[in-house]
All heavy atoms as an XYZ file, in Angstrom:
827
protein
N      41.681    142.382     41.714
C      40.495    141.599     41.502
C      39.375    142.546     41.103
O      39.187    143.581     41.723
C      40.110    140.842     42.760
C      41.080    139.753     43.134
S      40.556    138.849     44.605
C      39.400    137.730     43.842
N      38.659    142.165     40.076
C      37.522    142.932     39.591
C      36.275    142.112     39.870
O      36.204    140.941     39.494
C      37.661    143.189     38.084
C      36.559    144.014     37.439
C      36.696    145.469     37.853
C      36.627    143.886     35.923
N      35.327    142.707     40.559
C      34.108    141.995     40.909
C      32.886    142.624     40.284
O      32.734    143.849     40.305
N      32.041    141.792     39.711
C      30.787    142.284     39.146
C      29.779    142.470     40.266
O      29.740    141.706     41.224
C      30.240    141.299     38.113
C      31.131    141.004     36.912
C      30.432    140.009     35.978
C      31.488    142.278     36.167
N      28.976    143.498     40.139
C      27.887    143.770     41.072
C      26.589    143.780     40.285
O      26.533    144.294     39.170
C      28.071    145.146     41.724
C      29.293    145.327     42.597
C      29.420    146.790     42.995
C      29.186    144.461     43.832
N      25.563    143.214     40.877
C      24.255    143.208     40.218
C      23.215    143.727     41.188
O      23.233    143.376     42.360
C      23.896    141.796     39.776
C      24.886    141.235     38.793
C      24.627    139.822     38.489
N      23.865    139.196     39.572
C      23.369    137.995     39.529
N      23.545    137.264     38.483
N      22.710    137.486     40.532
N      22.310    144.536     40.681
C      21.234    145.044     41.532
C      20.077    144.060     41.624
O      19.271    144.155     42.527
C      20.730    146.392     41.013
C      21.709    147.515     41.293
C      21.080    148.850     41.020
N      20.694    148.993     39.639
C      21.320    149.700     38.730
N      22.399    150.346     39.075
N      20.890    149.774     37.502
N      20.010    143.100     40.696
C      18.936    142.112     40.773
C      19.355    140.973     41.699
O      20.471    140.915     42.178
C      18.570    141.583     39.390
C      19.722    140.838     38.713
O      20.680    140.448     39.402
O      19.668    140.657     37.496
N      18.452    140.077     41.953
C      18.779    138.973     42.848
C      18.737    137.615     42.151
O      18.650    136.585     42.795
C      17.860    138.966     44.063
C      16.395    138.813     43.690
O      16.087    138.741     42.483
O      15.567    138.775     44.605
N      18.813    137.636     40.810
C      18.809    136.360     40.107
C      20.185    135.725     40.190
O      21.195    136.399     40.289
C      18.428    136.543     38.623
O      19.359    137.436     38.008
C      17.028    137.105     38.494
N      20.201    134.429     40.164
C      21.451    133.697     40.261
C      21.390    132.529     39.320
O      20.347    131.901     39.234
C      21.648    133.189     41.689
C      22.978    132.548     41.891
C      23.221    131.211     41.920
C      24.225    133.169     42.065
N      24.549    130.973     42.116
C      25.192    132.175     42.208
C      24.636    134.493     42.108
C      26.540    132.446     42.393
C      25.971    134.751     42.292
C      26.907    133.737     42.435
N      22.348    132.184     38.619
C      23.654    132.843     38.487
C      23.589    134.010     37.491
O      22.568    134.225     36.854
C      24.543    131.723     37.958
C      23.621    130.871     37.157
C      22.287    130.931     37.871
N      24.709    134.707     37.371
C      24.814    135.776     36.390
C      24.646    135.176     34.996
O      25.207    134.123     34.699
C      26.184    136.479     36.503
O      26.306    137.021     37.818
C      26.333    137.579     35.477
N      23.873    135.844     34.179
C      23.620    135.346     32.823
C      24.938    135.161     32.064
O      25.852    135.984     32.171
C      22.728    136.320     32.072
N      25.011    134.084     31.302
C      26.219    133.791     30.521
C      26.547    134.936     29.572
O      27.721    135.263     29.368
C      26.050    132.491     29.755
N      25.530    135.574     29.018
C      25.775    136.689     28.093
C      26.406    137.876     28.823
O      27.272    138.569     28.268
C      24.478    137.109     27.407
O      23.518    137.522     28.369
N      26.022    138.110     30.073
C      26.622    139.194     30.861
C      28.074    138.880     31.190
O      28.944    139.754     31.095
C      25.838    139.411     32.162
O      24.527    139.820     31.889
N      28.344    137.630     31.564
C      29.724    137.228     31.855
C      30.599    137.312     30.611
O      31.748    137.754     30.675
C      29.764    135.813     32.424
C      29.273    135.659     33.854
C      29.209    134.182     34.234
C      30.156    136.424     34.816
N      30.045    136.905     29.465
C      30.807    136.967     28.207
C      31.134    138.410     27.853
O      32.267    138.717     27.441
C      30.030    136.295     27.085
N      30.165    139.305     28.013
C      30.399    140.722     27.706
C      31.450    141.307     28.642
O      32.353    142.035     28.213
C      29.093    141.503     27.803
N      31.365    140.983     29.933
C      32.335    141.490     30.906
C      33.731    140.939     30.617
O      34.719    141.682     30.639
C      31.900    141.114     32.320
N      33.818    139.655     30.330
C      35.106    139.035     30.018
C      35.728    139.684     28.786
O      36.936    139.970     28.757
C      34.947    137.522     29.792
O      34.382    136.940     30.963
C      36.281    136.864     29.485
N      34.927    139.950     27.785
C      35.416    140.571     26.559
C      35.984    141.962     26.835
O      37.052    142.313     26.334
C      34.277    140.645     25.538
O      34.720    141.249     24.360
N      35.291    142.736     27.646
C      35.768    144.085     27.983
C      37.104    144.016     28.705
O      38.037    144.760     28.384
C      34.722    144.830     28.843
C      35.316    146.054     29.509
C      33.530    145.225     27.995
N      37.199    143.133     29.679
C      38.440    143.026     30.445
C      39.576    142.544     29.544
O      40.660    143.123     29.532
C      38.271    142.087     31.659
C      39.594    141.892     32.382
C      37.226    142.641     32.624
N      39.329    141.508     28.775
C      40.373    140.944     27.901
C      40.888    141.978     26.903
O      42.094    142.047     26.646
C      39.847    139.716     27.178
N      39.992    142.769     26.326
C      40.410    143.791     25.353
C      41.219    144.902     25.997
O      41.948    145.616     25.325
C      39.191    144.388     24.666
C      38.571    143.509     23.622
C      37.563    144.263     22.757
N      36.705    145.158     23.496
C      35.454    144.883     23.903
N      34.932    143.699     23.647
N      34.735    145.773     24.556
N      41.108    145.057     27.303
C      41.785    146.144     28.007
C      43.194    145.780     28.468
O      43.908    146.634     28.979
C      40.961    146.553     29.226
O      39.697    147.007     28.826
N      43.568    144.526     28.308
C      44.862    144.078     28.813
C      45.950    144.162     27.753
O      45.670    144.116     26.566
C      44.741    142.639     29.320
C      43.730    142.415     30.439
C      43.718    140.958     30.867
C      44.001    143.325     31.623
N      47.182    144.267     28.234
C      48.351    144.303     27.350
C      48.950    142.902     27.259
O      48.527    141.986     27.954
C      49.377    145.278     27.896
S      48.778    146.976     27.964
N      49.981    142.758     26.454
C      50.584    141.461     26.184
C      51.110    140.716     27.390
O      51.056    139.492     27.442
N      51.637    141.410     28.390
C      52.212    140.749     29.561
C      51.222    140.579     30.711
O      51.581    140.081     31.771
C      53.429    141.535     30.076
C      54.594    141.475     29.109
O      54.648    140.520     28.310
O      55.446    142.376     29.152
N      49.985    141.023     30.544
C      48.973    140.939     31.590
C      48.274    139.578     31.545
O      48.250    138.912     30.516
C      47.936    142.049     31.429
C      48.553    143.443     31.505
O      49.621    143.596     32.123
O      47.954    144.377     30.945
N      47.691    139.187     32.674
C      47.018    137.895     32.780
C      45.606    138.098     33.296
O      45.358    138.944     34.145
C      47.770    136.988     33.747
C      49.098    136.551     33.225
C      50.279    137.238     33.294
C      49.377    135.346     32.536
N      51.271    136.524     32.689
C      50.747    135.352     32.226
C      48.611    134.249     32.168
C      51.369    134.317     31.559
C      49.221    133.206     31.502
C      50.588    133.250     31.204
N      44.698    137.279     32.797
C      43.295    137.331     33.203
C      42.825    135.941     33.588
O      43.111    134.966     32.886
C      42.437    137.859     32.038
C      40.918    137.764     32.196
C      40.440    138.610     33.364
C      40.244    138.197     30.897
N      42.116    135.846     34.690
C      41.532    134.580     35.121
C      40.267    134.858     35.912
O      39.998    135.984     36.309
N      39.484    133.828     36.128
C      38.292    133.948     36.969
C      38.678    133.512     38.371
O      39.334    132.491     38.550
C      37.179    133.045     36.447
C      36.590    133.429     35.112
C      35.557    134.548     35.184
N      34.424    134.257     36.035
C      33.363    133.542     35.685
N      33.279    133.042     34.474
N      32.393    133.338     36.536
N      38.238    134.258     39.366
C      38.545    133.897     40.750
C      37.282    133.622     41.560
O      37.361    133.405     42.754
C      39.377    134.994     41.411
O      38.688    136.218     41.391
N      36.155    133.641     40.910
C      34.884    133.365     41.561
C      33.774    133.485     40.543
O      34.018    133.859     39.391
N      32.540    133.206     40.930
C      31.429    133.242     39.979
C      31.251    134.606     39.308
O      30.849    134.689     38.159
C      30.204    132.898     40.812
C      30.695    132.424     42.121
C      32.124    132.816     42.264
N      31.554    135.685     40.038
C      31.396    137.038     39.512
C      32.669    137.854     39.636
O      32.625    139.084     39.648
C      30.261    137.759     40.246
C      28.919    137.153     39.948
O      28.586    136.910     38.798
N      28.148    136.883     40.983
N      33.807    137.178     39.757
C      35.073    137.872     39.989
C      36.126    137.478     38.962
O      36.176    136.330     38.524
C      35.627    137.535     41.377
C      34.706    137.935     42.504
O      33.849    138.805     42.289
O      34.846    137.373     43.601
N      36.966    138.452     38.635
C      38.093    138.240     37.746
C      39.375    138.553     38.506
O      39.441    139.541     39.228
C      38.019    139.177     36.528
C      36.818    138.953     35.671
C      35.657    139.687     35.884
C      36.831    138.018     34.656
C      34.542    139.487     35.096
C      35.712    137.806     33.867
C      34.565    138.544     34.080
N      40.383    137.728     38.322
C      41.713    138.015     38.840
C      42.531    138.526     37.664
O      42.602    137.880     36.625
C      42.348    136.764     39.432
N      43.092    139.703     37.824
C      43.865    140.326     36.749
C      45.244    140.654     37.297
O      45.366    141.314     38.322
C      43.164    141.620     36.259
C      43.943    142.229     35.106
C      41.722    141.350     35.858
N      46.261    140.170     36.619
C      47.635    140.464     36.993
C      48.189    141.401     35.938
O      48.284    141.042     34.759
C      48.466    139.177     37.063
C      49.929    139.323     37.463
C      50.044    139.915     38.863
C      50.629    137.978     37.391
N      48.507    142.610     36.370
C      48.968    143.650     35.452
C      50.440    143.948     35.685
O      50.895    143.966     36.827
C      48.184    144.948     35.666
C      46.673    144.885     35.487
C      46.032    146.183     35.937
C      46.343    144.599     34.040
N      51.161    144.219     34.624
C      52.521    144.710     34.784
C      52.423    146.209     35.072
O      51.490    146.867     34.651
C      53.344    144.440     33.525
O      52.744    145.047     32.407
N      53.369    146.723     35.833
C      53.341    148.143     36.180
C      53.220    148.320     37.683
O      53.375    147.379     38.469
N      52.910    149.529     38.087
C      52.823    149.862     39.506
C      51.405    149.655     40.032
O      50.461    149.484     39.249
C      53.205    151.328     39.729
O      52.204    152.168     39.122
C      54.585    151.654     39.147
N      51.272    149.706     41.354
C      49.934    149.623     41.965
C      49.085    150.810     41.521
O      47.877    150.680     41.325
C      50.045    149.564     43.483
N      49.714    151.955     41.321
C      48.990    153.128     40.819
C      48.442    152.879     39.418
O      47.302    153.257     39.115
N      49.251    152.244     38.569
C      48.790    151.883     37.226
C      47.592    150.931     37.314
O      46.632    151.044     36.552
C      49.901    151.200     36.417
C      51.093    152.098     36.139
O      50.934    153.337     36.156
O      52.193    151.547     35.913
N      47.671    149.989     38.246
C      46.581    149.020     38.421
C      45.305    149.721     38.876
O      44.210    149.375     38.430
C      46.982    147.943     39.415
N      45.429    150.710     39.748
C      44.250    151.465     40.192
C      43.591    152.202     39.032
O      42.367    152.209     38.907
C      44.631    152.476     41.272
C      44.719    151.882     42.642
C      44.930    152.943     43.700
O      46.098    153.321     43.911
O      43.929    153.383     44.292
N      44.398    152.801     38.182
C      43.868    153.514     37.020
C      43.133    152.539     36.102
O      42.010    152.800     35.659
C      44.997    154.250     36.263
C      44.515    154.770     34.917
C      45.551    155.386     37.110
N      43.750    151.399     35.833
C      43.129    150.391     34.975
C      41.853    149.863     35.604
O      40.825    149.717     34.929
C      44.112    149.237     34.697
O      45.264    149.765     34.038
C      43.475    148.159     33.842
N      41.887    149.570     36.898
C      40.703    149.044     37.592
C      39.562    150.054     37.581
O      38.396    149.685     37.375
C      41.068    148.670     39.024
N      39.873    151.313     37.760
C      38.844    152.359     37.729
C      38.209    152.434     36.349
O      36.983    152.528     36.212
C      39.456    153.721     38.125
O      39.988    153.615     39.451
C      38.423    154.826     38.069
N      39.033    152.362     35.322
C      38.528    152.386     33.951
C      37.655    151.173     33.665
O      36.571    151.281     33.082
C      39.692    152.462     32.961
C      39.276    152.541     31.509
C      40.456    152.771     30.579
N      41.681    152.106     30.927
C      41.965    150.829     30.654
N      41.088    150.080     30.032
N      43.131    150.317     30.987
N      38.098    149.990     34.099
C      37.317    148.776     33.867
C      35.985    148.804     34.607
O      34.959    148.408     34.057
C      38.116    147.538     34.283
C      39.250    147.142     33.354
C      40.082    146.040     33.988
C      38.712    146.706     32.004
N      36.001    149.267     35.843
C      34.754    149.337     36.611
C      33.765    150.285     35.938
O      32.570    149.988     35.852
C      35.041    149.780     38.044
N      34.259    151.393     35.428
C      33.383    152.336     34.728
C      32.866    151.742     33.425
O      31.693    151.927     33.066
C      34.125    153.638     34.452
N      33.702    151.007     32.739
C      33.312    150.410     31.460
C      32.195    149.391     31.636
O      31.324    149.261     30.773
C      34.528    149.764     30.776
O      35.531    150.768     30.590
C      34.170    149.177     29.434
N      32.184    148.668     32.746
C      31.134    147.671     32.975
C      29.755    148.323     32.998
O      28.796    147.765     32.473
C      31.353    146.926     34.296
C      32.530    146.017     34.298
S      32.433    144.738     33.043
C      34.134    144.257     32.988
N      29.655    149.499     33.589
C      28.354    150.167     33.638
C      27.949    150.678     32.255
O      26.772    150.847     31.981
C      28.362    151.336     34.638
O      29.343    152.290     34.248
C      28.646    150.846     36.050
N      28.928    150.882     31.382
C      28.642    151.376     30.031
C      28.256    150.251     29.067
O      27.932    150.523     27.918
C      29.861    152.119     29.493
C      30.194    153.372     30.297
C      31.547    153.962     29.952
O      32.202    153.479     29.006
O      31.963    154.892     30.654
N      28.280    148.993     29.528
C      27.891    147.879     28.670
C      26.401    147.909     28.350
O      25.959    147.264     27.405
C      28.235    146.536     29.331
C      29.693    146.133     29.331
C      29.889    144.864     30.153
C      30.211    145.938     27.915
N      25.643    148.628     29.161
C      24.210    148.716     28.923
C      23.427    147.512     29.434
O      22.278    147.316     29.042
N      24.023    146.725     30.311
C      23.324    145.586     30.901
C      22.646    146.096     32.173
O      23.333    146.511     33.116
C      24.298    144.432     31.216
C      24.974    143.957     29.925
C      23.574    143.296     31.913
C      26.111    142.980     30.132
N      21.328    146.096     32.206
C      20.613    146.659     33.356
C      21.067    146.049     34.680
O      21.158    144.825     34.828
C      19.149    146.305     33.075
C      19.080    146.129     31.600
C      20.418    145.559     31.198
N      21.398    146.907     35.626
C      21.771    146.470     36.962
C      23.181    145.959     37.129
O      23.572    145.575     38.229
N      23.991    145.944     36.069
C      25.353    145.409     36.169
C      26.351    146.535     36.394
O      26.354    147.536     35.683
C      25.737    144.643     34.895
C      27.116    143.977     34.924
C      27.117    142.816     35.920
C      27.498    143.489     33.544
N      27.186    146.365     37.391
C      28.269    147.293     37.678
C      29.480    146.489     38.111
O      29.460    145.254     38.114
N      30.534    147.174     38.490
C      31.747    146.490     38.942
C      32.506    147.373     39.915
O      32.347    148.595     39.939
C      32.634    146.134     37.754
N      33.332    146.737     40.710
C      34.257    147.424     41.598
C      35.528    146.573     41.651
O      35.567    145.488     41.079
C      33.646    147.628     42.978
S      33.110    146.115     43.762
N      36.557    147.080     42.313
C      37.826    146.352     42.282
C      38.600    146.505     43.578
O      38.466    147.501     44.292
C      38.679    146.841     41.112
N      39.419    145.497     43.834
C      40.384    145.524     44.917
C      41.765    145.339     44.327
O      41.977    144.432     43.526
N      42.689    146.209     44.704
C      44.046    146.185     44.145
C      45.042    145.840     45.253
O      44.985    146.414     46.340
C      44.403    147.561     43.538
C      45.856    147.598     43.076
C      43.462    147.901     42.398
N      45.919    144.922     44.957
C      47.009    144.573     45.879
C      48.287    144.446     45.059
O      48.303    143.756     44.046
C      46.714    143.267     46.604
N      49.315    145.117     45.501
C      50.603    145.057     44.807
C      51.352    143.792     45.190
O      51.240    143.305     46.316
C      51.438    146.283     45.163
N      52.108    143.255     44.234
C      53.009    142.158     44.547
C      54.155    142.728     45.383
O      54.758    143.732     45.011
C      53.568    141.541     43.267
C      52.560    140.858     42.357
C      53.226    140.440     41.051
C      51.955    139.655     43.042
N      54.418    142.109     46.508
C      55.479    142.582     47.393
C      56.462    141.461     47.673
O      56.069    140.294     47.785
C      54.888    143.081     48.711
C      54.003    144.294     48.552
C      53.389    144.742     49.872
O      53.651    144.085     50.910
O      52.661    145.726     49.860
N      57.708    141.818     47.802
C      58.731    140.827     48.103
C      58.397    140.151     49.428
O      58.042    140.811     50.406
C      60.104    141.491     48.199
C      61.226    140.504     48.354
C      62.583    141.171     48.295
O      62.718    142.233     47.680
O      63.510    140.587     48.883
N      58.445    138.837     49.425
C      58.172    138.076     50.634
C      56.718    137.671     50.809
O      56.408    136.808     51.614
N      55.812    138.287     50.063
C      54.392    137.920     50.154
C      54.106    136.786     49.171
O      54.502    136.849     48.011
C      53.510    139.127     49.846
N      53.419    135.783     49.646
C      53.074    134.657     48.775
C      51.944    135.052     47.834
O      51.272    136.058     48.036
C      52.612    133.449     49.609
O      51.398    133.805     50.287
C      53.676    133.013     50.609
N      51.743    134.225     46.823
C      50.625    134.454     45.904
C      49.306    134.390     46.662
O      48.399    135.200     46.422
C      50.652    133.423     44.775
N      49.196    133.459     47.594
C      47.979    133.327     48.395
C      47.725    134.584     49.211
O      46.591    135.074     49.282
C      48.085    132.094     49.327
O      48.278    130.934     48.522
C      46.853    131.937     50.186
N      48.764    135.127     49.809
C      48.612    136.352     50.604
C      48.235    137.535     49.726
O      47.401    138.358     50.093
C      49.902    136.651     51.389
C      49.867    137.956     52.161
C      48.765    138.055     53.208
O      48.173    137.028     53.596
O      48.487    139.191     53.643
N      48.834    137.627     48.554
C      48.502    138.722     47.638
C      47.044    138.628     47.208
O      46.329    139.638     47.179
C      49.446    138.704     46.421
O      50.795    138.812     46.890
C      49.156    139.850     45.477
N      46.568    137.422     46.900
C      45.157    137.241     46.532
C      44.242    137.565     47.716
O      43.176    138.142     47.547
C      44.912    135.818     46.044
C      45.465    135.549     44.661
S      44.665    136.508     43.372
C      43.077    135.727     43.315
N      44.646    137.202     48.922
C      43.848    137.516     50.110
C      43.710    139.017     50.267
O      42.628    139.534     50.536
C      44.493    136.904     51.363
C      43.626    137.085     52.620
C      44.421    136.787     53.897
N      45.403    137.805     54.201
C      45.138    138.988     54.767
N      43.902    139.318     55.068
N      46.102    139.844     55.023
N      44.800    139.732     50.054
C      44.766    141.190     50.165
C      43.855    141.808     49.107
O      43.089    142.718     49.391
C      46.181    141.749     50.029
C      47.075    141.406     51.191
C      48.510    141.830     50.945
N      49.357    141.493     52.084
C      50.643    141.768     52.135
N      51.255    142.373     51.116
N      51.341    141.437     53.212
N      43.949    141.292     47.889
C      43.087    141.800     46.814
C      41.624    141.493     47.111
O      40.747    142.344     46.903
C      43.500    141.202     45.473
N      41.344    140.292     47.621
C      39.969    139.910     47.944
C      39.412    140.762     49.081
O      38.241    141.167     49.046
C      39.902    138.428     48.298
N      40.222    141.037     50.070
C      39.808    141.902     51.178
C      39.481    143.298     50.661
O      38.463    143.895     51.032
C      40.910    141.961     52.238
C      40.649    142.829     53.450
C      39.459    142.283     54.242
C      41.887    142.868     54.334
N      40.322    143.806     49.783
C      40.081    145.131     49.200
C      38.830    145.128     48.335
O      38.041    146.084     48.351
C      41.296    145.575     48.384
O      42.432    145.682     49.217
N      38.614    144.052     47.581
C      37.410    143.930     46.760
C      36.163    143.895     47.640
O      35.160    144.535     47.340
C      37.477    142.687     45.872
C      36.224    142.389     45.043
C      35.872    143.546     44.116
C      36.415    141.098     44.258
N      36.232    143.158     48.730
C      35.092    143.084     49.642
C      34.747    144.479     50.173
O      33.570    144.854     50.259
C      35.421    142.140     50.799
C      34.300    141.962     51.790
C      34.694    141.009     52.914
O      35.855    140.650     53.098
N      33.710    140.598     53.674
N      35.744    145.261     50.512
C      35.520    146.624     50.980
C      34.912    147.476     49.870
O      33.962    148.224     50.099
C      36.837    147.252     51.481
O      37.360    146.430     52.524
C      36.620    148.666     51.989
N      35.451    147.350     48.664
C      34.915    148.117     47.527
C      33.459    147.737     47.270
O      32.625    148.609     47.005
C      35.766    147.869     46.280
N      33.139    146.451     47.354
C      31.757    145.998     47.142
C      30.810    146.640     48.154
O      29.687    146.977     47.825
C      31.662    144.485     47.268
C      31.911    143.751     45.998
C      31.381    142.313     46.085
N      31.371    141.750     44.765
C      32.149    140.763     44.363
N      33.008    140.212     45.205
N      32.080    140.310     43.135
N      31.273    146.783     49.389
C      30.413    147.372     50.415
C      30.129    148.846     50.140
O      29.144    149.392     50.634
C      31.040    147.203     51.807
O      32.159    148.058     51.971
N      30.980    149.486     49.338
C      30.813    150.901     49.000
C      30.040    151.113     47.708
O      29.548    152.203     47.453
C      32.176    151.582     48.924
C      32.980    151.558     50.224
C      34.385    152.086     49.992
C      32.262    152.354     51.300
N      29.981    150.095     46.850
C      29.170    150.175     45.639
C      29.960    150.195     44.352
O      31.189    150.266     44.327
N      29.205    150.130     43.269
C      29.778    150.069     41.920
C      30.693    151.254     41.656
O      30.446    152.371     42.117
C      28.665    150.019     40.882
N      31.751    150.969     40.898
C      32.695    152.003     40.502
C      33.808    152.244     41.503
O      34.757    152.971     41.216
N      33.736    151.637     42.678
C      34.741    151.877     43.705
C      35.954    150.972     43.502
O      35.824    149.807     43.144
C      34.167    151.619     45.099
C      32.992    152.501     45.438
C      33.333    153.990     45.354
N      34.323    154.385     46.301
C      34.085    155.080     47.400
N      32.879    155.495     47.669
N      35.062    155.381     48.226
N      37.126    151.516     43.751
C      38.385    150.782     43.676
C      39.130    151.038     44.976
O      39.353    152.186     45.349
C      39.236    151.230     42.465
C      40.584    150.533     42.468
C      38.490    150.970     41.168
N      39.497    149.976     45.661
C      40.220    150.084     46.924
C      41.562    149.381     46.771
O      41.632    148.239     46.333
C      39.430    149.423     48.088
C      38.041    150.061     48.227
C      40.218    149.468     49.387
C      38.037    151.512     48.657
N      42.635    150.096     47.158
C      43.967    149.495     47.137
C      44.333    149.060     48.543
O      44.159    149.810     49.502
C      45.025    150.487     46.657
C      46.385    149.810     46.530
C      47.587    150.706     46.431
N      47.512    151.770     45.480
C      48.559    152.554     45.189
N      49.723    152.364     45.764
N      48.432    153.531     44.343
N      44.845    147.855     48.666
C      45.274    147.336     49.964
C      46.396    148.222     50.489
O      47.363    148.486     49.787
C      45.766    145.886     49.827
C      46.149    145.275     51.135
C      45.200    144.740     51.974
C      47.479    145.258     51.543
C      45.540    144.184     53.197
C      47.840    144.707     52.751
C      46.870    144.178     53.579
O      47.210    143.648     54.779
N      46.240    148.662     51.744
C      47.220    149.585     52.278
C      47.589    149.283     53.728
O      47.883    150.193     54.494
C      46.698    151.019     52.176
N      47.543    148.042     54.115
C      47.858    147.745     55.495
C      48.286    146.309     55.656
O      48.471    145.580     54.693
N      48.439    145.916     56.876
C      48.763    144.534     57.180
C      47.658    143.985     58.044
O      46.996    144.714     58.771
C      50.112    144.420     57.918
O      50.031    145.188     59.116
C      51.234    144.897     57.042
N      47.481    142.687     57.954
C      46.421    142.063     58.730
C      46.795    140.672     59.087
O      47.372    139.948     58.376
C      45.156    142.046     57.894
C      43.967    142.132     58.751
C      42.782    142.474     57.957
N      41.723    142.300     58.903
C      40.526    141.951     58.625
N      40.163    141.780     57.413
N      39.630    141.795     59.545
């Protein structure tokens, strides 16, 4: 999950900022990857490859958001690997938990889920 961070307190995020962020994420994906919105400022991205590959991609995407030149806009990410026996709901919960932790640390942070809860 990739989450946008804003230093301002206006709500909602400007449509132009969301469009720019969506464009960056979409251009960064490969043919077998999936992109969706999971919240007002969050993207759910399903990548083929390993959790390590996902961390590299998430780090690159978070850095790219700050390079868009939109004042106060940044991003962070939570990564959760698909595991045998884990439901889609559980995998999303793990990614959301990791994203929440990354958000508490600030823009550019990527946290991979590494435990059970």
